[in-house]
N, C-alpha and C positions, 0 to 999 in steps of 0.2 A: 492393525492398530485400531482400537476403538476411539471414539471422539474425545473422551476425557484424556486418554493418553496423548492424543495428538495435540490438544490444547496445552497440556503440560510440557510437551516437547518444543513448541514454538517459543522463540525468544527473539529479542532485538540483537541481531548479530552486528558486530562492529569490527570485523576483520574477515576478509574473503580470500580464498585461494586463487592464485593466478591461473585459473582453469576456465575454459569456455563452458557455458551451459548448453546442453543438447537442445536442439530445436524442438524435439518431441516433448521434452519436459516443459519448455516455455509454452508450447501450444496447449498442452494439458492444463497448465496453470491458468492460461488466459481463457480457456473454455469454461473453467470453474468460475472465473470472473464474469464471463458473459451470462452465466446462469444465475447470478446473484439477484436477490429480490430488490425491488425499489418501490417507493410510494406510487401507487396507481400504475405500476409497471412502466413508468416513464423512461427509466434507464438513462438519466440525464448526465452521462459520463462519456469520456473519451480516454483511452489509454494509449500511450506512446512508448514503444520500446526503443531505448537508446543504447546502442552497442558499438557503433563506429567510434574509433578513438577520438576524432575531432569533435564529434557530438558529445561524447562523454566529457571531454575537457571543457567544453562550453557549459555543460550542466554543472560541473564541479565549481564553476565560478559562482553559481547560485548557492552553493553550500560547501564552503572551503574547509573541509576537515580531512586530515590525512587518512583516517580509516575509511571514509566514503570513497576515496580514490581507488581503494583496493577492489571494489566490486567490478566484475566483468561487464555487467549491464545494469541499466536502471529502467524502471517503469515510472512514467510520469502520469499521474491520475488527475484529470481535470473535470470540473463541473461545467455543464452547459446550462447557463442560467435561463435561457429562453425555453428550455425543455423540462425544467424541474417542476414538480408538483408544488402548489402553494395552498396551504391550509386556509380556511375561511378567515382566520384572524391575521393573515398575511405572513405567517411563518413559512419560510422556504425550506424545502426538505432535500435540496441537492447535495449539501455537504453530508447529511446523514446517509443518503443513498450511496455516495462515493465511499464513505467509511465502511459500509457493509460490504461493498464489492472489494475494497482493498483488504479487508480481513479474510474474505474468501481467497484472495490471492496469497496472503501470508500462510494461511492454513494449507492450501493446496501445495504451495512450495515446500512447506515442512514435510508434508506427506511424501513428496517426491525426493526427499533428501537434500533439499535446498534451504538456504537461509535468507532472511529478509530483515528489514528494519524500517519502521515508519519514520520518515523525516518530514516534519511539518515546519521546522524552524529554518526556512530557506528564503531567499530573495525572490518572492513570487513575481514581482514586476520584471525583474531581469529574466526570469524563466519565461514569462509571457513573451517578452521581446525575442529571446533566443529561439523560441519555437514558432514565432510569428502568429501567435494566437489572436483571434478576433476579440473585440471588447467583451462579448457575452460569454467568453470561455475563460475560466479562472483555474490556474494550477492549484491543486489542493494538497497533494502529498507526492513526495519522491520516494520510491522504494528501490533500494539497491537489492540486487538478486544475484545469488551465486552460491558456491559451496563454502561453507564456514571454515575459517582458519582459526577460530577461537572456540572456547567452551562456554556454554550458558552459565550465568551466575544464578545463584539461588534467588527465586522470585519472592519478594515480600508481598503478601496478600492479606487483606483484612479478613477477620474471622467472619463466618457466615452470619452471625447475629449482628454484625456491624453493617451489613449490606441488605439484610432481608427482614422486612416486617412481616411476621407470620401471624395470622389470626390464631387465637387460642382455640384448641379443639375441645 
């Protein structure tokens, strides 16, 4: 599958099969995450795989949606604020770096026949407490990971001329 086909295939899955994800696939996906680029190669992130039932139930308190509960495992992506690159004007790049790594995760999962969904609308403080995170580590996104039990819906995308300013040739 070429990259364009892969990006077309990735979608936000909101229903998962009650089936475990093979360790080899999780390891493959996380190796792709590990290799993601970051500003000044700081890699200011930490990823936690949540798969034990009691830990899953705790995380579900941070995002209480029925569809979320169907995922067999979750990946929690955090930013390490003490390690992120900061531009001269004070702009911190940790969230950008985590976003790049998470999209590597989503695309690698898709390539492996798995499904994901970005979840950013969650109780970050509750998640921080649940995971026992230090003050300088902030949860950024929850990613359910598993085999899809739904079908992708058509993606609405802007036309190329709405997103690209191209100089006249």
